C-alpha positions in Angstrom: 93.0 89.1 99.2 94.2 92.3 97.4 94.2 95.4 99.6 94.6 98.9 98.1 94.5 102.4 99.6 92.6 105.0 97.5 91.3 108.5 97.6 87.7 109.3 96.7 86.9 113.0 96.8 88.7 114.1 100.0 88.5 110.7 101.8 91.4 108.2 102.0 90.0 104.7 102.2 91.1 101.1 102.2 89.5 98.6 99.9 89.7 95.2 98.3 90.3 95.2 94.6 88.7 92.6 92.5 90.8 92.6 89.3 88.9 93.6 86.3 85.8 94.3 88.3 86.2 97.1 90.8 86.9 98.1 94.4 85.1 97.2 97.6 84.9 100.0 100.2 85.4 98.0 103.4 84.7 100.7 106.0 81.5 101.8 104.1 80.2 98.2 104.5 81.4 97.7 108.1 82.5 100.8 110.2 84.5 98.6 112.6 87.0 98.0 109.8 89.7 100.7 109.9 90.3 103.0 107.0 94.1 102.5 107.4 95.9 99.4 106.2 98.4 99.6 109.1 95.5 99.2 111.5 94.0 96.4 109.6 97.3 94.5 109.6 97.7 95.1 113.3 94.2 93.7 114.1 94.0 91.2 111.2 93.4 88.2 113.4 90.1 89.7 114.6 89.2 91.3 111.2 90.1 88.6 108.7 86.8 86.7 108.8 84.5 89.7 108.4 86.7 91.1 105.6 86.5 87.7 103.8 82.7 87.8 104.0 82.8 91.2 102.2 85.1 90.0 99.5 82.4 89.6 96.8 81.6 91.2 93.5 78.2 92.1 94.9 79.9 94.6 97.3 81.8 96.6 94.7 81.4 100.3 95.1 83.8 101.9 92.6 85.5 101.3 89.3 89.3 101.7 89.5 89.2 104.7 87.2 86.8 106.4 89.5 89.3 106.8 92.3 93.0 107.7 92.8 95.0 104.7 93.8 97.6 105.5 96.6 100.5 103.6 98.0 98.9 100.7 99.8 100.6 101.9 103.0 100.8 105.7 102.4 102.5 106.3 105.8 104.5 103.3 106.9 104.8 102.6 110.7 108.5 103.4 110.5 111.3 103.6 107.9 111.4 101.0 105.2 114.0 98.3 106.0 116.0 97.7 102.8 118.5 95.1 101.7 121.5 96.0 99.6 123.2 93.9 97.0 120.9 90.9 97.5 121.1 89.6 94.0 124.6 88.4 93.0 124.7 89.8 89.5 123.5 93.2 90.9 126.3 93.1 93.5 128.8 92.5 90.7 127.5 95.3 88.5 127.8 97.7 91.4 131.3 96.5 92.1 132.3 97.3 88.5 130.7 100.7 88.6 132.2 103.9 90.1 129.4 104.0 92.7 130.5 101.1 94.9 130.0 102.8 98.3 131.1 99.8 100.2 134.7 99.4 99.1 136.3 96.0 99.1 137.4 93.2 96.9 134.3 91.0 97.5 131.4 91.9 95.3 128.7 89.6 96.8 128.2 90.2 100.5 128.6 87.4 103.0 126.2 89.1 105.5 123.0 91.0 104.6 123.5 94.8 104.0 120.7 96.6 105.8 119.8 100.2 105.5 116.7 102.4 105.9 114.6 104.5 103.5 112.5 107.4 105.0 108.7 107.1 105.2 108.4 110.5 103.6 109.8 109.2 100.4 106.7 107.0 99.8 104.5 107.7 96.8 101.8 105.7 95.0 101.2 104.4 91.5 101.2 107.1 88.8 102.6 109.7 91.2 105.6 111.6 89.9 109.2 110.9 90.8 110.7 114.4 91.3 114.3 114.6 90.3 114.5 118.1 91.6 115.2 116.4 95.0 118.5 115.1 93.6 120.8 118.0 92.8 123.4 115.5 91.5 121.2 114.3 88.7 122.1 110.7 89.2 118.7 109.2 89.9 118.4 105.5 89.4 115.8 102.8 89.6 115.7 99.5 91.6 112.6 97.3 91.3 112.1 95.2 94.4 109.7 92.8 96.1 108.4 94.3 99.4 107.5 92.1 102.3 104.9 93.3 104.7 105.2 92.1 108.3 101.9 91.0 109.9 102.9 90.1 113.5 105.1 91.6 116.1 108.0 89.3 116.3 111.4 88.7 117.9 113.8 85.7 117.6 112.0 84.1 114.6 113.7 81.1 113.0 113.9 80.6 109.3 111.4 77.7 109.6 108.8 80.0 111.1 109.5 83.2 109.1 106.5 83.0 106.8 104.2 82.9 109.9 104.8 86.5 110.6 104.4 87.8 107.0 101.1 89.5 106.1 101.7 89.9 102.4 103.7 91.4 99.5 103.9 94.6 97.5 106.1 96.2 94.8 108.7 98.9 95.7 110.9 100.9 93.4 113.9 101.8 95.5 114.7 105.0 93.6 118.2 106.2 94.4 120.3 109.3 94.1 123.6 107.6 93.3 126.0 110.5 93.9 124.3 111.4 97.2 124.5 107.7 98.2 128.2 107.6 97.2 129.2 111.0 98.7 127.7 110.3 102.1 128.9 106.6 102.3 125.9 105.6 104.5 123.0 105.1 102.1 120.1 106.8 103.9 120.3 110.3 102.3 120.7 108.9 98.8 117.8 106.6 99.3 115.4 109.0 100.9 114.7 112.0 98.8 111.0 112.9 98.7 109.1 110.8 96.1 112.0 108.2 95.9 109.9 105.3 97.1 107.1 104.4 94.8 105.0 101.6 96.2 102.0 99.6 95.1 99.7 99.1 93.4 98.4 96.8 96.1 99.4 94.6 99.0 98.3 91.0 98.4 98.0 88.6 101.3 100.7 85.8 101.4 98.1 83.1 100.5 97.8 84.6 97.0 101.2 83.3 96.1 101.8 79.6 96.1 105.6 79.7 95.9 107.3 83.0 96.5 110.6 81.7 95.3 109.3 81.4 91.7 107.9 84.9 91.5 109.5 87.0 88.7 110.3 90.7 88.9 110.7 92.9 85.8 111.6 96.6 85.5 111.0 98.6 82.3 112.2 102.1 81.4 110.2 103.6 78.5 109.1 100.0 77.7 112.7 98.7 77.5 113.2 95.8 79.8 116.1 96.7 82.1 115.8 94.2 85.0 114.5 90.7 85.3 115.0 88.5 88.3 113.5 85.5 90.2 113.0 85.7 94.0 114.9 82.4 94.5 118.0 84.1 93.1 118.3 86.3 96.2 121.6 85.9 98.0 119.8 86.0 101.3 116.3 84.5 101.2 113.3 86.1 102.9 113.4 83.5 105.8 117.2 84.2 106.2 116.5 88.0 106.4 113.7 87.7 108.9 115.8 85.3 111.1 118.7 87.7 111.0 116.7 90.8 111.7 114.8 89.4 114.6 117.8 88.1 116.3 118.6 91.6 117.5 115.4 93.7 116.8 111.7 93.4 117.1 109.7 93.6 113.8 106.2 95.1 114.2 103.0 94.9 112.3 103.2 96.9 109.1 107.0 96.9 108.9 108.1 96.8 105.2 111.2 95.0 104.0 112.5 95.9 100.5 114.3 92.7 99.7 116.8 93.9 97.1 117.0 94.4 93.4 118.3 92.3 90.5 120.9 93.3 87.9 120.1 95.9 85.3 120.1 99.2 87.2 121.2 102.4 85.5 124.8 102.3 87.0 125.2 98.8 85.5 125.5 100.4 82.0 128.6 102.1 80.6 127.9 105.0 80.5 125.3 104.9 83.3 121.6 105.2 82.2 120.2 107.6 84.8 116.6 108.6 84.9 115.6 111.9 83.3 112.4 113.9 83.1 109.9 112.3 80.8 111.0 108.7 81.5 108.4 106.2 82.5 109.4 103.4 84.9 107.4 100.2 85.4 108.1 97.4 87.9 106.0 94.3 87.4 105.6 91.3 89.8 102.8 88.9 89.2 100.3 88.5 90.8 100.8 91.8 92.5 100.6 93.8 89.3 102.5 96.7 87.8 103.8 99.9 89.5 104.2 102.7 87.1 105.6 106.2 87.7 106.8 109.1 85.5 110.0 111.0 86.1 109.8 114.8 86.2 
């Protein structure tokens, strides 16, 4: 299933999108279904069967162009959990740049690098990335696969990791590089308002047969800058979940941004930072394409 959040008039709703056909307004058909994807995820075991019965073209209410598509989870339950340098070639390009916050001779990490991104940075498809929030004018892009946690979990093994996943989305981990560099810890450089585009949908995990073969592409003004395959991650999704849950509890609705492949702006010489007027697209099939303009 393909969940979206959308705004119709003044109302924020959750729906199922049938690609090429339209949107099903779930709460309109069944008032017991929450109008908040976090609540649907938390109660999915009791809601799944009734949602599946509504997943039919005969229940379509709106065309996509008749509504405003929002981030699928406009307000995450807590800060996004992010993974740094999780593709080897990206780790190497950061090492070569002047923005290598974590100094050291080893480019590719031997343990996952974990940091947070503020919930207030989240925006949806077609929303604007506002570079006024980066006084250093070193705004960069990072296309990433987002993993949505579906079950409260602690001490999960790699073998059972996919059992706690609800689905997947696209995240563009927009970064203010000088802020990231100057403050050493990454939080402030990763968290300016509008610096976490997300969407256009959350697809349930059953929509992807083999997540390892999923391809990610990032384009700036139609120029392909990034391309990567999930299996090329340094630390796979099961490894990340096992590591995280050894010490902390993951909760329903948690979002893990799993890292970005090579081709970010600081990987070029000179760096190719985003500037007003640029259009950034991140594509992951079958999730879709997340597009945002820089202002």
